[in-house]
Structure formats: C-alpha cells, structure tokens
C-alpha positions in Angstrom: 0.3 -0.1 0.0 1.6 3.4 -0.9 1.4 6.0 1.1 0.2 9.9 -0.1 2.7 12.7 0.6 1.4 15.6 2.7 -0.2 18.4 0.3 0.7 22.1 1.3 -1.6 24.7 0.0 -0.7 28.6 0.6 -3.4 30.7 2.5 -4.0 33.6 -0.4 -5.5 35.6 2.9 -3.0 34.9 5.6 -0.5 33.9 3.4 0.8 31.2 5.3 1.0 27.7 4.2 -1.0 25.2 5.4 -0.6 21.4 6.0 -3.9 20.0 3.9 -7.0 21.8 2.8 -7.5 24.0 5.8 -8.8 26.9 4.3 -11.7 27.4 1.6 -11.1 26.9 -1.6 -11.1 30.5 -3.0 -8.4 31.3 -0.4 -5.6 28.5 -0.8 -3.5 27.9 -4.1 -1.9 24.2 -4.1 -1.0 21.7 -3.2 2.5 21.9 -3.2 4.7 19.5 -2.3 6.5 21.2 0.7 6.3 24.0 3.2 8.5 26.1 1.0 6.6 25.5 -2.5 3.8 26.2 -0.8 5.1 29.6 0.6 6.8 30.7 -2.8 3.2 29.6 -4.4 3.1 33.6 -5.9 6.7 33.0 -7.4 5.4 30.2 -8.8 2.2 30.9 -10.5 3.7 34.1 -11.8 6.8 32.0 -13.4 3.9 29.6 -15.0 1.9 32.6 -15.8 4.5 33.7 -17.6 5.4 30.5 -19.6 1.4 30.0 -20.6 1.5 33.8 -21.9 4.4 33.0 -24.4 3.1 29.4 -25.4 -0.4 31.6 -26.3 1.6 34.1 -28.3 3.6 31.4 -30.2 0.3 29.7 -30.6 -1.1 32.6 -32.0 1.4 33.9 -34.2 1.3 29.8 -36.0 -2.0 30.5 -36.1 -2.6 33.6 -37.0 0.5 34.5 -39.3 3.1 36.6 -37.7 1.8 40.2 -38.3 5.3 41.5 -37.8 6.8 39.4 -40.8 4.8 40.4 -43.7 
C-alpha cells in the first residue's frame, strides 16, 4: 500500500502555508509538495503564467501568422 505524500497549500488571505485543505478553495493555492514550495506559491504562479503567455503568443503567431513578418 502506498502512502500519500502530504499536500501543502498557501492561504492567500494570511500568506501562510497550510498542511492539507484547511482553508476554503477560494482562499488557497496548491497543492505543493513542501512547505517551502507553498511559501513561494506567488512566485511559482508568476513564472507559470509567464510561460503560458509566451506559449499562447507563439500559438497565436502560428495560427494567425506573424503580423510583423509581412
């Protein structure tokens, strides 16, 4: 039988990491694998958002064509 790893969440109101789903869903980010990851949730989200925006920009260029290359 495999043990589940504990999940950490960031309470977006208090800014404190919490072990497990203690806060309502609209007040938490996660899950994360560690306390430290949860503590850095905003940095992780910012990095992921930047990557997704870049991927979306590339997708749009391929779909619509690059207006700057005309």
